Residue, then its C-alpha position, 0 to 999 in steps of 0.5 A: m500500500p503506498d504511503t499517503a503521509d505526502m500529498l506530493r512528492l517528487e522523486g528524481l524529478e528531471v527535465h532536459f530539453p534537447i538542443h537542436g543543432g545546425l543542419f547536419a544534426r536536424v537531417l539526422g534526426r538527433p538532438a546536438g545537447a540537452v539542457h539539464a533544466v532539472d536534476g534529482i529533484d526531491l520534493n515531500i509536501g506533507r498534507g496542509e503545508i504550503i511551500a515556496l519555490v525561491g532560487e535564481s533566475g534560470s535555476g528551474k523553479t518554474t519548470v519544477g512547477r510546470v511538471i507537478t502541475k503537468l503542463a511539462q513532462p519530466t525526462g527522469g523520475r516521479n510525480l506522486f499525488e496522494g501515493r498515485d503516479m501521475t507522471a505519465k497520466r494524459g489527457s484533460s479528462a484524466l488530470r481534471p481532478y487533479r488539475h482542480r487541487v494542484q496549482m502554481i501561485f505566482a507571488y513575485q510581486a508580493l516577495n518584493q515589497 
């Protein structure tokens, strides 16, 4: 039985964006490399907890939020919500109940006052 003490858990989250090089790489259909936006994030959020992801520009905060809200797919790792693996879930009907309970709030204006 899955442990549901954590409402949301990220395990080894990775997000890599491919870099498409010049003409030769495109002809072969291979990316020239990848930008490692997020590498190996582990995060546990308990029921009733509120967290803030804070970091430098370009550190992956928005990318982590986009993966949690299912607006981006991870390259590796898992996204568990109430013990259920949400990583491979796709489609609006499958995600509707999840998206009613998970959201990002961009509060940078509140923090800059």
